N, C-alpha and C positions, 0 to 999 in steps of 0.2 A: 502494502499500497503507500502510495507518495503521500507524506505527512511532515509539516515542518516540525523543527523541535520546537521545545517550551521556549529557547533563548532566542530562534526566530521569531516566533510569535509575538515573545515581550519587546523585542525590538519593532518589530512594528507599530505596535500598539503604542509604544514609547514615542517613535519618530511620527506616529501619527498626531500625537498629543502636541508635539513641538510644531508640528504645523499648523495645526489649530492655533496656535497662539505665540506664530510667529514673528509677529511685528509687537509684539508684547515683551520681548526680553530671555532671558534665560528661565528653565524650571529644573529644578535640584530633581535626583533621583530618588531624593524621599518623598517629593511629592507625587511625583510620575505613582510609586509605586503606592502609596497610601491612598492614589485616587483609583487606580485599577486593581489592586489585591493583590499586588505582586511581590513574593519574598524580595525585600531591597538589597539585599547582598547580593544576588542573583541578576537583579536590574542594575547596581551598579557594575557589576562586570561587562553586562551585555552594553551598557551605554561607552564605557570603557573604550569598547572594542570597537564600537562605531565610530569613536572619534581618532583612535588609531588610522580607521579606514579611510577616514576624511571629509566622512558623511554628516559628524556631529561638530562643533566646537566645545567646550569647557573653558569656562571661566571658575579660578579660584577666590576664596572669599566669601563675606557676609552676605552680599549679593551675586554670590556664585550660581554654577549650574551648566545645563546644556543646551544648546540651540542649533538651530540647523545651518551646514556650513553653507547650502545653498539654498537657494528658492524650491519650496516643497515641488515645483510644476516639474523641477529638474532634476529629483530624486524618485527614483523607480522602487519598485516592491523586489523587483529583482537584487537591486543594487543592496538592498539592506539584510537579504534572503543571504547571498554569497558573502557579503562584507563578517555574518555571524555561521555559516554552514558552510560555504563554499559553496563549489559549482553542484546546479543541481542535475543528479542523473537519476534516471529513473531506471537501469538497467547496471549492470558489474560488467560490462564489456572491458572495462579497461581494471587491471589491478595492478599492486603498486611493482611487482614482475614487468608487466606488461601486459600483452593482451591475453583474453581466455581462451582457455588452453580450447573450447570448443568456437572459435572464432572461422578455422577454414569450411566447418560444416552449420555454423547457424543461418536457421531459412528466417529467424523474427530480428536481427539485427538493425538491417534496413527500416521496418515499418516502428520499431520501436524507438528508433532514431528522430524518426518523425514526429512520434509522439512529445519526443523531449524539446524537438527542437521547438513546438506550437507552445509549449507549457512557457518555453524561454519566452519566447515571443508574448504573451501573453501576460508574463509578469513583467518582464521590460517596459510593456507600455500602460503598464498602470504606473500612473504615477502617484507621488504621496498627496499630493494635492486635487486629483479626482477623487480621494477620497474623506476628502473633506467636507461636509455639506457647505455649501452655497453660502448662509447665511454667517458664517464665523468669521 
């Protein structure tokens, strides 16, 4: 089953939260965690990873927190997921050691690659801005 990790889910929630407040400054990890009932320690790690990947900026201090590094329309759901979980792969055609042992005889690799490409295309075309209600 294709399923996002909890960390990727939390990352999307946090980025969505920051997009809704894009013009209002930063939000702390504690504030976001409390708002959505997310474990603070886990969310803090997710936000740090998103900042290291260049999707978020962080500010230290009493008014510190996280904000989006670029406009919500310029951040895709795929970027958030990739930053946390790495590339989306629905099959195990590639392993650490190279190609799968079944590569030469595999009859589903091509069709499944098309499915994978469709998922990637859909997620890359889904901007964070499109997830924010128009009245915010």
